[in-house]
N, CA, C and O of each residue as an XYZ file, in Angstrom:
820
protein
N      15.116     17.378     21.816
C      16.399     17.947     21.475
C      16.551     19.389     22.152
O      15.539     20.064     22.341
N      17.824     19.865     22.520
C      18.412     21.378     22.732
C      18.190     21.899     21.557
O      18.029     21.248     20.524
N      18.160     23.793     21.718
C      18.054     24.437     20.740
C      19.765     24.334     19.653
O      19.830     24.258     18.426
N      20.983     24.371     20.696
C      21.975     23.919     20.051
C      22.073     22.665     19.187
O      22.409     22.527     18.011
N      21.690     21.816     20.091
C      21.658     19.601     19.424
C      20.952     20.073     17.740
O      21.278     19.579     16.661
N      20.037     21.044     17.962
C      19.495     20.745     16.610
C      19.283     22.036     15.564
O      18.332     22.298     14.827
N      20.558     22.746     15.794
C      21.391     24.043     15.251
C      22.292     23.185     14.445
O      22.565     23.159     13.245
N      22.715     22.406     15.596
C      24.201     21.345     14.735
C      24.036     20.469     14.204
O      24.963     19.906     13.621
N      22.473     19.887     14.192
C      21.980     18.833     13.042
C      21.704     19.218     11.954
O      22.032     18.619     10.930
N      20.865     20.593     11.991
C      20.759     21.094     10.999
C      22.057     21.538      9.831
O      22.105     21.324      8.620
N      23.003     22.201     10.704
C      24.227     22.428     10.138
C      24.866     21.170      9.208
O      25.448     21.297      8.131
N      24.623     20.071      9.850
C      25.541     18.881      9.233
C      24.624     18.191      8.130
O      25.068     17.574      7.161
N      22.960     18.434      8.489
C      22.095     18.206      7.541
C      22.220     19.066      6.151
O      22.073     18.327      5.177
N      22.429     20.297      5.842
C      23.027     21.752      5.150
C      24.336     20.631      4.406
O      24.095     19.848      3.487
N      25.162     20.737      4.805
C      26.535     20.151      5.134
C      26.417     19.280      3.746
O      26.921     19.701      2.705
N      25.585     17.812      3.826
C      25.554     16.946      3.308
C      24.684     17.373      2.331
O      25.252     17.187      1.255
N      23.450     17.915      2.137
C      22.784     18.371      1.089
C      23.348     19.292      0.029
O      22.991     19.135     -1.138
N      23.993     20.008      0.278
C      24.827     21.294     -0.305
C      25.893     20.728     -0.973
O      25.864     20.781     -2.203
N      26.859     20.178     -0.409
C      27.815     19.372     -0.595
C      27.527     18.069     -1.467
O      28.437     17.940     -2.287
N      26.821     17.321     -1.545
C      26.481     16.583     -2.065
C      25.869     17.149     -3.919
O      26.131     16.729     -5.045
N      25.251     17.931     -3.546
C      24.575     18.900     -4.641
C      26.111     19.591     -5.467
O      26.119     19.690     -6.694
N      26.661     19.786     -5.092
C      27.647     20.633     -5.621
C      28.736     19.293     -6.188
O      29.055     19.183     -7.372
N      29.018     18.723     -5.533
C      29.652     17.464     -5.990
C      29.280     17.171     -7.409
O      29.912     17.350     -8.450
N      27.937     16.611     -7.153
C      27.060     16.192     -8.351
C      26.766     17.395     -9.689
O      26.347     17.143    -10.819
N      27.085     18.528     -9.200
C      27.180     19.394    -10.222
C      28.127     19.530    -10.719
O      28.164     19.447    -11.946
N      28.969     19.724    -10.179
C      30.663     19.316    -11.039
C      30.908     18.642    -11.837
O      31.442     18.891    -12.918
N      30.235     16.831    -11.041
C      30.352     15.841    -12.035
C      29.498     15.827    -13.441
O      29.661     14.890    -14.223
N      28.660     16.806    -13.713
C      27.397     16.527    -14.144
C      28.423     17.783    -15.411
O      28.329     17.593    -16.623
N      29.214     18.838    -14.901
C      29.549     19.334    -15.543
C      30.852     19.101    -16.385
O      31.093     19.609    -17.480
N      31.593     18.302    -15.727
C      32.601     17.777    -16.113
C      32.248     16.215    -17.543
O      32.832     15.711    -18.502
N      31.406     16.112    -17.053
C      30.358     14.823    -18.101
C      30.033     15.629    -19.272
O      30.393     15.306    -20.404
N      29.381     16.635    -19.017
C      28.809     17.472    -20.326
C      29.764     18.119    -21.074
O      29.551     18.189    -22.284
N      30.990     18.715    -20.529
C      31.979     18.709    -20.987
C      32.705     18.252    -22.110
O      32.872     18.681    -23.251
N      33.280     16.774    -21.161
C      33.870     15.423    -22.150
C      32.884     15.285    -23.498
O      33.268     15.094    -24.652
N      31.454     15.440    -23.008
C      30.732     15.031    -24.320
C      30.946     16.068    -25.691
O      31.104     15.900    -26.900
N      30.824     17.591    -24.467
C      30.776     18.580    -26.181
C      32.050     18.481    -27.000
O      31.915     18.633    -28.214
N      33.827     18.144    -26.304
C      34.574     17.759    -26.980
C      34.382     16.888    -27.604
O      34.367     17.178    -28.800
N      34.169     15.624    -27.337
C      34.053     14.307    -28.140
C      32.936     14.675    -29.453
O      33.082     14.130    -30.547
N      31.806     15.672    -29.187
C      31.176     16.283    -30.205
C      31.546     16.844    -31.559
O      31.123     16.928    -32.712
N      32.634     17.202    -30.740
C      33.345     17.943    -31.872
C      34.789     17.267    -32.990
O      35.169     17.453    -34.146
N      35.326     16.208    -31.493
C      35.477     15.354    -32.614
C      35.432     14.626    -33.905
O      36.142     14.404    -34.886
N      33.708     14.239    -33.212
C      32.857     13.487    -34.068
C      32.854     14.274    -35.205
O      33.569     13.856    -36.115
N      32.291     15.221    -35.386
C      32.134     16.461    -36.328
C      32.990     16.076    -37.274
O      32.713     15.530    -38.342
N      34.740     16.575    -36.575
C      35.789     16.539    -37.400
C      35.970     15.545    -38.414
O      36.528     15.645    -39.506
N      35.179     14.180    -37.652
C      35.477     12.735    -38.186
C      34.599     11.683    -37.751
O      34.780     10.856    -36.858
N      33.586     11.850    -38.549
C      32.494     10.871    -38.554
C      32.876      9.783    -37.820
O      32.528      9.598    -36.654
N      33.700      8.931    -38.567
C      34.147      7.426    -37.892
C      35.708      7.739    -37.038
O      36.883      7.400    -37.183
N      34.980      8.510    -36.178
C      36.193      8.602    -35.256
C      35.915      7.450    -33.949
O      34.797      6.966    -33.768
N      36.848      7.179    -33.275
C      36.716      6.351    -32.294
C      36.436      7.254    -30.841
O      37.412      7.948    -30.554
N      35.729      7.324    -30.251
C      35.294      8.033    -28.933
C      35.972      7.792    -28.130
O      36.304      6.617    -28.286
N      36.596      8.347    -26.986
C      37.004      8.021    -25.659
C      35.871      6.895    -24.838
O      36.239      5.770    -24.500
N      35.034      7.204    -24.694
C      33.599      7.153    -24.528
C      33.123      5.865    -25.003
O      32.251      5.212    -24.429
N      33.555      5.614    -25.777
C      33.280      3.835    -26.752
C      34.123      2.891    -26.352
O      35.337      2.910    -26.144
N      33.009      1.746    -26.243
C      33.820      0.578    -25.612
C      33.439     -0.633    -26.229
O      34.255     -1.428    -26.695
N      32.480     -0.754    -26.239
C      31.651     -2.072    -27.200
C      30.477     -1.691    -28.578
O      30.578     -0.803    -29.425
N      29.601     -2.524    -28.435
C      28.658     -2.181    -29.477
C      27.491     -1.562    -28.225
O      26.793     -0.550    -28.286
N      27.556     -2.193    -27.545
C      26.225     -1.501    -26.316
C      26.702     -0.271    -25.818
O      25.764      0.526    -25.841
N      28.215      0.495    -25.168
C      28.856      1.133    -24.480
C      29.460      2.144    -25.757
O      30.570      1.985    -26.264
N      28.499      3.188    -26.144
C      29.189      3.224    -27.223
C      28.809      4.957    -27.608
O      27.972      5.097    -28.499
N      29.260      5.967    -27.115
C      28.571      6.949    -27.579
C      28.808      7.689    -28.584
O      28.615      8.899    -28.460
N      29.257      7.191    -29.755
C      29.510      8.093    -30.644
C      27.906      6.930    -31.203
O      26.918      7.426    -30.661
N      27.670      6.202    -31.692
C      26.399      5.531    -32.081
C      24.921      7.009    -31.169
O      24.218      7.795    -31.803
N      24.954      6.902    -30.247
C      24.099      7.732    -29.454
C      24.098      8.710    -29.886
O      22.944      9.133    -29.827
N      25.120      9.825    -30.595
C      25.630     10.922    -30.813
C      25.168     11.507    -32.150
O      24.970     12.669    -32.506
N      25.050     10.225    -32.831
C      24.539     10.001    -34.332
C      22.700      9.828    -34.408
O      22.045      9.528    -35.406
N      22.203     10.116    -33.068
C      20.863      9.744    -33.280
C      19.617     11.580    -32.616
O      19.841     12.233    -31.597
N      18.757     11.779    -33.393
C      17.664     12.790    -33.803
C      17.808     13.113    -31.745
O      18.243     14.118    -31.181
N      17.312     11.956    -31.186
C      17.514     12.220    -29.523
C      18.620     13.218    -28.899
O      18.451     14.056    -28.013
N      20.114     12.810    -29.795
C      20.917     13.754    -29.073
C      21.542     14.906    -29.340
O      22.703     15.285    -29.179
N      20.143     15.619    -29.972
C      19.879     17.004    -30.367
C      18.614     17.610    -30.484
O      18.353     18.337    -31.442
N      17.538     17.289    -29.285
C      16.475     17.128    -29.458
C      15.706     18.918    -30.153
O      14.915     19.276    -31.027
N      16.448     19.464    -29.238
C      16.444     21.078    -29.153
C      17.002     21.466    -30.718
O      16.521     22.508    -31.163
N      17.760     20.899    -31.418
C      18.214     21.502    -32.568
C      19.620     22.071    -32.528
O      20.156     22.750    -33.403
N      20.180     21.641    -31.247
C      21.442     21.516    -30.720
C      22.312     20.740    -30.191
O      21.525     20.342    -29.332
N      23.221     20.195    -29.963
C      23.679     18.793    -29.255
C      23.214     18.891    -27.582
O      23.514     19.928    -26.991
N      22.592     17.968    -26.945
C      22.296     18.447    -25.650
C      23.062     18.201    -24.358
O      22.581     18.007    -23.241
N      24.178     18.238    -24.670
C      25.350     18.644    -23.755
C      25.866     19.734    -23.512
O      26.736     19.993    -22.681
N      25.042     20.794    -24.647
C      24.879     22.110    -24.101
C      24.093     23.073    -23.230
O      24.313     24.173    -22.722
N      23.175     22.286    -23.262
C      22.252     22.255    -21.963
C      22.841     22.023    -20.806
O      22.503     22.746    -19.869
N      23.731     21.104    -20.601
C      24.417     21.109    -19.255
C      25.517     21.814    -19.085
O      26.312     21.872    -18.147
N      25.454     22.469    -20.353
C      27.236     23.120    -20.564
C      26.299     24.129    -19.336
O      26.706     24.181    -18.175
N      24.865     24.985    -19.833
C      24.974     26.263    -19.663
C      23.862     26.025    -17.914
O      23.556     26.933    -17.141
N      23.496     24.475    -17.776
C      22.707     24.176    -16.125
C      23.791     24.397    -15.179
O      23.988     25.410    -14.508
N      24.512     23.253    -15.211
C      25.149     22.768    -14.054
C      26.281     23.794    -13.528
O      27.125     23.249    -12.816
N      26.446     25.092    -13.733
C      27.364     26.244    -13.375
C      25.988     26.726    -12.889
O      26.212     27.024    -11.716
N      24.897     26.931    -13.095
C      23.560     27.211    -11.845
C      23.738     26.268    -10.776
O      23.300     26.820     -9.766
N      24.141     25.181    -10.508
C      23.377     24.029     -9.612
C      24.786     24.358     -8.805
O      24.744     24.666     -7.614
N      26.066     24.271     -9.547
C      27.286     24.805     -8.678
C      27.023     25.678     -7.699
O      27.248     25.478     -6.505
N      26.264     27.230     -8.457
C      26.620     28.081     -7.865
C      25.190     28.385     -6.347
O      25.121     29.009     -5.288
N      24.584     27.760     -6.926
C      23.254     27.803     -5.876
C      23.886     26.607     -4.839
O      23.767     26.837     -3.635
N      24.452     25.535     -5.188
C      25.176     24.723     -3.515
C      26.118     25.541     -2.846
O      26.124     25.781     -1.639
N      26.980     25.990     -3.767
C      28.340     27.077     -2.889
C      27.656     28.106     -2.112
O      28.039     28.515     -1.016
N      26.524     28.539     -2.805
C      25.555     29.329     -1.622
C      24.897     28.982     -0.200
O      24.651     29.627      0.819
N      24.729     27.651     -0.622
C      23.933     27.073      0.314
C      25.318     26.444      1.403
O      25.202     26.434      2.628
N      26.142     26.124      0.926
C      27.372     25.833      2.011
C      27.907     27.174      2.446
O      28.385     27.084      3.577
N      27.989     28.367      1.945
C      28.307     29.380      2.255
C      27.218     29.959      3.883
O      27.428     30.680      4.858
N      26.152     29.187      3.404
C      25.185     29.744      4.503
C      24.771     31.192      3.956
O      24.494     32.160      4.664
N      24.783     31.153      2.673
C      24.298     32.463      2.720
C      22.220     32.141      2.121
O      21.703     31.366      1.316
N      21.810     32.940      2.819
C      20.172     33.149      3.046
C      19.584     33.615      1.307
O      19.987     34.682      0.842
N      18.798     32.873      0.617
C      18.430     33.103     -0.156
C      16.606     32.729     -0.070
O      16.020     31.973      0.706
N      15.997     33.687     -1.314
C      14.721     34.168     -1.196
C      13.869     32.235     -1.576
O      14.222     31.244     -2.215
N      12.921     32.540     -0.905
C      11.981     31.172     -1.092
C      11.742     30.802     -2.801
O      11.300     29.743     -3.248
N      12.104     31.808     -3.450
C      11.311     31.215     -5.121
C      12.685     30.851     -5.391
O      12.673     29.715     -5.865
N      14.303     31.466     -5.271
C      15.191     30.546     -5.955
C      14.963     29.011     -5.500
O      15.270     28.220     -6.392
N      14.527     28.459     -4.393
C      14.897     27.126     -4.429
C      13.862     26.730     -4.634
O      14.136     25.581     -4.979
N      12.583     26.830     -4.700
C      11.104     26.816     -5.742
C      12.193     26.546     -7.489
O      12.661     25.548     -8.037
N      12.188     27.372     -7.669
C      12.472     27.656     -9.289
C      14.058     26.386     -9.343
O      14.010     25.473    -10.168
N      14.939     26.475     -8.682
C      16.016     25.242     -8.532
C      15.323     23.664     -8.444
O      15.955     22.775     -9.013
N      14.239     23.354     -7.853
C      13.199     22.542     -7.618
C      13.300     21.977     -9.056
O      13.970     21.114     -9.623
N      12.099     23.065     -9.464
C      11.969     23.094    -10.513
C      12.566     22.879    -11.997
O      11.916     22.309    -12.873
N      13.587     23.281    -12.152
C      14.544     23.264    -12.848
C      15.260     21.606    -12.597
O      14.883     20.618    -13.228
N      16.087     21.598    -11.796
C      16.115     19.902    -11.359
C      15.499     19.072    -11.831
O      15.931     18.223    -12.610
N      14.196     19.200    -11.368
C      13.272     17.991    -11.881
C      12.625     17.844    -12.971
O      11.719     17.027    -13.137
N      13.232     18.969    -14.153
C      13.107     19.287    -15.632
C      14.376     18.590    -16.031
O      14.303     17.668    -16.844
N      15.497     18.942    -15.544
C      16.660     18.232    -15.473
C      16.743     17.045    -15.909
O      17.330     16.515    -16.853
N      15.710     16.508    -14.645
C      15.863     14.323    -14.266
C      14.927     14.148    -15.607
O      15.425     13.633    -16.608
N      13.621     14.568    -15.603
C      12.985     14.038    -16.555
C      13.285     14.008    -17.916
O      12.720     13.186    -18.638
N      14.141     14.837    -18.382
C      14.397     15.060    -19.798
C      16.206     14.092    -19.559
O      16.572     14.145    -20.733
N      17.201     13.455    -18.918
C      17.578     12.989    -18.567
C      17.334     11.317    -18.685
O      17.972     10.454    -19.288
N      16.127     11.251    -17.838
C      15.238     10.103    -17.572
C      14.823      9.287    -19.098
O      14.975      8.122    -19.463
N      14.225     10.526    -19.779
C      13.392     10.559    -20.996
C      14.674     10.155    -22.257
O      14.349      9.388    -23.163
N      16.014     10.694    -22.217
C      17.272     10.040    -22.866
C      17.775      8.978    -22.668
O      18.350      8.417    -23.601
N      17.722      8.509    -21.661
C      18.024      6.716    -20.733
C      17.426      6.000    -21.206
O      18.007      5.133    -21.859
N      16.258      5.990    -21.140
C      14.974      5.216    -21.272
C      14.793      5.133    -23.169
O      14.610      4.067    -23.756
N      14.894      6.483    -23.866
C      15.334      6.296    -25.442
C      16.637      5.059    -26.122
O      16.579      4.121    -26.917
N      17.882      5.781    -25.193
C      18.909      4.949    -24.899
C      18.698      3.625    -25.150
O      18.997      3.083    -26.214
N      18.248      3.139    -24.314
C      17.511      1.682    -23.216
C      16.847      0.644    -24.125
O      17.149     -0.543    -24.252
N      15.604      1.540    -24.904
C      14.566      0.796    -25.475
C      14.922      1.009    -27.176
O      15.265      0.170    -28.009
N      14.716      2.309    -27.293
C      14.607      2.660    -29.016
C      16.149      2.192    -30.016
O      16.233      1.522    -31.045
N      17.302      2.927    -29.122
C      18.318      3.336    -29.983
C      19.385      1.991    -29.246
O      20.565      1.895    -29.583
N      18.854      1.198    -28.401
C      19.087      0.525    -27.906
C      20.994      0.233    -27.987
O      21.589     -0.739    -28.453
N      21.522      1.425    -27.372
C      22.765      1.739    -26.735
C      23.332      2.816    -26.021
O      23.044      4.006    -26.156
N      24.101      2.352    -25.306
C      24.558      3.621    -24.293
C      25.323      4.324    -23.906
O      26.313      3.702    -23.519
N      25.413      5.447    -23.785
C      26.174      6.676    -23.996
C      27.048      6.654    -22.481
O      26.475      7.511    -21.810
N      28.041      6.130    -21.744
C      29.053      6.224    -20.371
C      28.482      7.891    -19.919
O      27.701      8.145    -19.002
N      28.918      8.556    -20.552
C      29.068      9.936    -20.417
C      27.539     10.564    -19.941
O      27.339     11.452    -19.112
N      26.622      9.869    -20.675
C      25.130     10.575    -20.677
C      24.539      9.601    -19.271
O      23.639      9.989    -18.526
N      25.299      8.228    -19.123
C      24.432      7.632    -17.696
C      25.280      8.683    -16.442
O      24.666      9.006    -15.425
N      26.391      9.032    -16.626
C      27.081      9.955    -15.667
C      25.995     11.346    -15.168
O      25.669     11.929    -14.134
N      25.731     11.398    -16.582
C      24.718     12.817    -16.108
C      23.269     12.785    -15.619
O      22.637     13.682    -15.061
N      22.756     11.123    -16.070
C      21.637     11.169    -15.210
C      21.405     10.693    -13.964
O      20.371     10.939    -13.344
N      22.324     10.007    -13.542
C      22.933      9.581    -12.499
C      23.119     11.006    -11.419
O      22.424     11.309    -10.450
N      24.358     11.738    -12.015
C      24.104     13.167    -11.257
C      22.562     14.292    -11.099
O      22.310     15.245    -10.362
N      21.856     13.650    -12.098
C      20.381     14.803    -12.355
C      19.850     14.013    -11.041
O      19.338     14.770    -10.216
N      19.865     13.101    -10.803
C      19.043     12.003     -9.749
C      19.135     12.165     -8.954
O      18.142     12.088     -8.230
N      20.345     12.511     -8.436
C      21.289     13.234     -6.482
C      21.072     14.617     -6.647
O      20.784     15.262     -5.639
N      21.167     15.258     -7.862
C      20.859     16.773     -7.678
C      18.860     17.061     -6.940
O      18.393     17.692     -5.992
N      18.276     16.190     -8.039
C      17.188     16.118     -7.763
C      16.573     16.167     -5.993
O      15.853     16.866     -5.280
N      17.432     14.899     -5.916
C      16.810     13.791     -4.658
C      17.212     14.962     -3.548
O      16.545     15.062     -2.518
N      18.592     16.044     -3.871
C      19.069     16.888     -2.767
C      18.586     17.927     -2.153
O      18.774     18.204     -0.968
N      17.817     18.659     -3.096
C      16.885     20.159     -3.841
C      15.576     19.550     -2.601
O      15.470     19.970     -1.449
N      14.517     18.257     -3.389
C      13.983     18.267     -3.023
C      13.560     18.176     -1.499
O      12.604     18.711     -0.939
N      14.646     17.258     -0.932
C      14.913     17.123      0.515
C      15.032     17.874      1.324
O      14.875     17.762      2.540
N      15.640     19.630      0.044
C      15.924     20.159      1.133
C      15.146     20.977      1.555
O      15.227     21.659      2.577
N      13.826     20.913      0.251
C      12.605     22.036      0.466
C      11.699     21.022      1.371
O      10.896     21.535      2.150
N      11.823     19.291      1.277
C      10.980     19.403      2.286
C      10.907     19.666      3.124
O       9.834     20.047      3.594
N      12.165     19.605      3.884
C      13.231     20.294      5.206
C      12.233     21.574      5.875
O      11.298     21.646      6.672
N      12.813     22.246      5.272
C      12.189     23.610      5.406
C      10.590     24.401      4.825
O      10.050     25.507      4.786
N      10.388     23.234      4.517
C       8.504     23.739      4.177
C       8.551     24.707      3.097
O       7.729     25.614      2.970
N       9.609     24.479      2.261
C       9.559     25.488      1.075
C       7.983     25.488      0.155
O       7.263     26.456     -0.087
N       7.827     24.314     -0.154
C       6.515     23.998     -0.665
C       5.113     24.612      0.302
O       4.027     24.568     -0.277
N       5.128     24.960      1.199
C       4.289     25.391      2.245
C       3.145     24.334      2.429
O       2.006     24.607      2.050
N       3.401     23.298      2.927
C       2.674     21.776      3.259
C       1.739     22.041      4.287
O       1.771     23.165      3.787
N       1.063     22.113      5.079
C       0.615     21.996      6.160
C       1.343     21.374      7.284
O       2.168     20.468      7.157
N       0.938     21.987      8.524
C       1.983     21.999      9.019
C       1.743     20.111      9.916
O       2.622     19.454     10.475
N       0.312     19.758      9.729
C       0.491     17.994      9.646
C       1.106     17.560      8.798
O       1.818     16.597      9.082
N       1.105     17.900      7.862
C       1.838     16.826      6.833
C       3.062     17.409      6.668
O       3.878     16.763      6.012
N       3.475     18.743      7.214
C       5.265     18.689      6.999
C       6.130     18.176      8.036
O       7.322     17.949      7.827
N       5.442     17.947      9.386
C       5.410     16.689     10.461
C       6.021     15.825     10.334
O       7.066     15.361     10.791
N       5.074     15.519      9.438
C       4.908     13.908      8.533
C       6.330     13.447      7.980
O       7.213     12.611      8.171
N       5.937     14.676      7.061
C       7.375     14.195      5.998
C       8.684     14.581      6.885
O       9.670     14.024      6.402
N       8.974     15.293      7.936
C       9.832     15.878      8.402
C      10.414     14.199      9.218
O      11.592     13.841      9.225
N       9.579     13.623      9.662
C       9.705     12.348     10.008
C      10.711     11.524      9.444
O      11.877     11.243      9.721
N       9.545     11.100      8.196
C      10.712     10.311      7.394
C      11.787     10.835      7.065
O      12.822     10.178      7.176
N      11.816     12.404      6.485
C      13.684     12.601      6.448
C      14.145     12.543      7.458
O      15.271     12.107      7.222
N      14.032     12.734      8.843
C      15.041     12.008      9.611
C      15.470     10.855      9.949
O      16.441     10.561     10.647
N      14.248      9.807      9.114
C      14.757      7.929      9.009
C      15.420      7.869      8.327
O      16.178      6.903      8.229
N      15.435      9.144      7.346
C      16.268      8.964      5.924
C      15.395      7.544      4.936
O      15.787      6.388      4.772
N      14.549      7.996      4.598
C      13.304      7.284      3.757
C      13.623      7.936      2.576
O      13.322      7.299      1.567
N      14.242      9.218      2.369
C      14.364      9.816      1.229
C      15.408      8.867      0.408
O      15.201      8.449     -0.731
N      16.626      8.591      1.235
C      17.915      8.097      0.897
C      17.511      6.610      0.493
O      17.723      6.109     -0.611
N      17.026      6.123      1.342
C      16.324      4.655      0.768
C      15.860      4.981     -0.609
O      16.563      4.373     -1.416
N      15.186      5.516     -1.037
C      14.060      5.724     -2.085
C      15.465      5.769     -2.909
O      16.060      4.767     -3.305
N      15.788      6.803     -3.049
C      17.230      6.887     -3.701
C      17.739      5.859     -4.262
O      17.777      5.724     -5.485
N      18.107      5.169     -3.580
C      19.136      3.873     -3.503
C      18.318      2.981     -4.571
O      18.836      2.568     -5.609
N      16.659      2.673     -4.107
C      16.159      1.397     -4.593
C      16.120      1.892     -6.329
O      16.306      1.214     -7.340
N      15.695      3.810     -6.108
C      15.787      3.944     -7.410
C      17.018      3.481     -8.545
O      16.800      2.774     -9.529
N      18.047      3.924     -8.250
C      19.153      3.809     -8.778
C      18.953      1.856     -8.859
O      18.407      1.347     -9.838
N      19.355      1.211     -7.975
C      19.447      0.075     -7.939
C      18.328     -0.672     -9.306
O      18.745     -1.601     -9.997
N      17.425     -0.288     -9.428
C      16.340     -0.612    -10.038
C      16.961      0.171    -11.765
O      16.925     -0.641    -12.690
N      17.362      1.290    -12.055
C      17.563      1.526    -13.514
C      18.758      0.666    -13.475
O      18.731      0.150    -14.593
N      20.031      0.090    -12.721
C      20.801     -0.658    -13.056
C      20.436     -2.343    -13.293
O      21.101     -3.160    -13.930
N      19.387     -2.514    -12.691
C      19.046     -3.452    -13.007
C      18.347     -3.583    -14.327
O      18.441     -4.730    -14.764
N      17.644     -2.723    -15.134
C      17.082     -3.008    -16.185
C      18.146     -2.266    -17.503
O      17.971     -2.316    -18.721
N      19.230     -1.617    -16.745
C      20.230     -1.955    -17.632
C      20.762     -3.365    -17.831
O      21.148     -3.646    -18.965
N      20.828     -4.222    -16.949
C      21.233     -5.529    -17.036
C      20.756     -6.533    -17.653
O      21.393     -7.391    -18.264
N      18.797     -6.394    -17.408
C      17.848     -7.109    -17.837
C      18.336     -6.930    -19.641
O      18.507     -7.841    -20.451
N      18.465     -5.466    -19.855
C      17.542     -5.914    -21.180
C      19.296     -5.743    -22.041
O      19.262     -6.029    -23.238
N      20.593     -5.347    -21.525
C      21.860     -5.897    -22.221
C      22.346     -7.193    -22.105
O      22.529     -8.054    -22.966
N      22.567     -7.197    -20.640
C      23.134     -8.893    -20.408
C      24.580     -8.672    -20.333
O      25.159     -7.632    -20.018
N      25.045     -9.724    -20.643
C      26.623     -9.932    -20.640
C      27.058     -9.343    -21.815
O      28.100     -9.866    -22.211
N      26.512     -8.152    -22.750
C      26.503     -7.889    -24.126
C      27.346     -6.434    -23.375
O      28.010     -5.701    -24.107
N      27.236     -6.180    -22.048
C      27.764     -4.731    -21.507
C      29.173     -4.802    -21.670
O      29.801     -3.776    -21.929
N      29.865     -6.143    -21.521
C      31.057     -5.969    -21.151
C      31.762     -7.743    -22.457
O      32.720     -8.498    -22.299
N      30.605     -7.682    -23.643
C      31.536     -7.706    -24.749
C      32.860     -7.645    -25.490
O      32.890     -7.781    -26.713
């Protein structure tokens, strides 16, 4: 592959990575904002029926009243309101081809990972402990999944983690075959399957 072709392929890859990151950063921020608004509605009227409450299984208000909804002493959605703007900034700079220091992408990867871990902790709590799902929370969980996938694929491609040359070459080949996309798709399908196994027809009752 010529140098020009490699540069063109890299540009397309960056547009996909940072474009996806920007899109889901915005989606996550919108979901967090809506949840914050709904939280205020619930505080004013504990008996209020929220826009994201559809039935006994898909019910934001039920989830918001649990201790898991305020793990750190304040509503969880405030974390999203603080974190997703940073995601949007990183994605925007990436799309603008701004060169950022290596440590920025390392910390971004750590931050996205922690966000995804927390989102899935809440997801599994909703699925098996609370046994009620919050649609907007599911949106945030899906967004954090995509964000972690994008930043990790970028850092693996750019060898931000300082892998050995041979390991980086193998990883690059796998990325070139879109193996990471298949893994992410399989993971999402698995999570959807767990939801249907847990609730079945009750999701549509």
